[in-house]
C-alpha positions, 0 to 999 in steps of 0.5 A: 770435844772429849779426848781419850787416851788408851796406852794399852788398847786391844783387839777384843774378840767376843765368843758367845757359848751356851755353857763354858766347860773346862777341858771341853770342845765347845762350839760357839754360837757367835763371834765378834771382833771389836776395837777395845780398851777402856778409853777406846770404848768411851770414845766409841760410845760418845761417837755413837751418841753424837758427841765429839771425841778423839782417841789417842792410842798406842798401836803396834804390829799388824794387830795395831794396824787392824785396831786403827782401821776398825776405829776409822771405819766407825768414823773415829778421829784417831791419833795413833802413836806407833809402838815397837811392841805388839797390840794385845788381843783379849778374848771374852767368853759370854754365857747366857745371862751375861756371865763373862770370862775374860782372857786379857794379854798384858800388852807390849811395852812402850819406850820412854820415847814412844811415851813422849810421842803419846804425850805430845799427841794428847797435847795436840788433840786437847787443844779444843777439848773440854775433857781429857780421859786417861783410861785403862791399864798401863803397858809394861814398863810405863811409870805408875805416875803417867796419869798423874803427870797428865792431870798436872799438865792439863790443869793449868790449861783449863782442860778437865781430866778424868781417870779410869784405871786401877792399882798403883796408877790409880793411887798416883793419879788421885794425888794429882787432883784429877777432876774425876776418877771412875773406879769399879768396886774392886778397884775402889776397895784395892785403892782405899785398902778395905772391903766395899760390902755396902753402899756406906763402904763405897761412899766412905772409900770414895771419900778417902779418894777425895781426901787424897785429891780426887775432886769427884768419884764415880763408882761403878757397881755393875748390876748394883748401879753406881755411886757419885761422891763429889762437892754436892754430896752423895747420889746413888742410882741403878738401871736394872737390866732384865736380860743382860747380854754382856757386861764388857764395856758397860763401865766405859759407857757409864763414864761416857754418858756421865761426861756427855751429860756434864759430869755433875749432878743427878742428870749426869749420873742418870745418863751414865746409868742409862748408857751403861745399862744399854751396853749390857743389853748389847752383845760383845763389846758393842757401844750403845747408840741413841736408839739403844738408850732407855732412860725410863729404867733409871732410878736416882736416889738423892738420899741413898740407903747407905746400909744396902749390901752389895752382893758379891 
């Protein structure tokens, strides 16, 4: 069982257009509404591939009720914590070739009491869990150290913790020795305080996060693949997609596949890359199922080309 925690989930509306022109009236080619948030997507990807998962989410207002219903319709085990604030809505505009423009609302605040309820829900769900995964931005007013406290709480109980967040919340979480963190390139650069322009830069920055406490660092690099740095050394890999549809949720699918395959070594990295690439081939923020995943396109490099540049 893998338990995900999403304190700032969303309703994600994805609109496909031929071209996005500022100031124009544009007719959409298609539109789709999905439950959203990083942890929600991780659970959805796991569920779609037959891996047991439960999602702890903070929900508020009519949009929160709709988010919960959408998850339950997909067969998700949902632990919904009621919040007085309103669940946010995000809008993603997708152009041909997978070019994505996102408009993300900040989300409603969580009170200290609501945050305590969420912590209790996570603790109850984690009784039979192998992993607890804290994902996404924190709602307004929630302390930066929230994920760090989660790491410390579950470490003593033998439950491994993964964190996928950014900014001060990521820096605080790293100091609490999580088993895994999964920043993207921009989040890694911000956390380490320097540019990530090459594979060597990514490896060095990931090593810095490990020096601060993280046991393993999985860096998602979009079309450039991923880098894994842990006690076994450095692995890189990629899974090229010839015709991308949408990059929304691809990093979440990468994390889900990596965890599902044991979260260590070439096999786990390859599985994560295969799931992430499958998400890119799908429209909107759909999560891939078993029939969508192609493992034959994955390439793993035990001896990475550290000098390889990472295009912007």
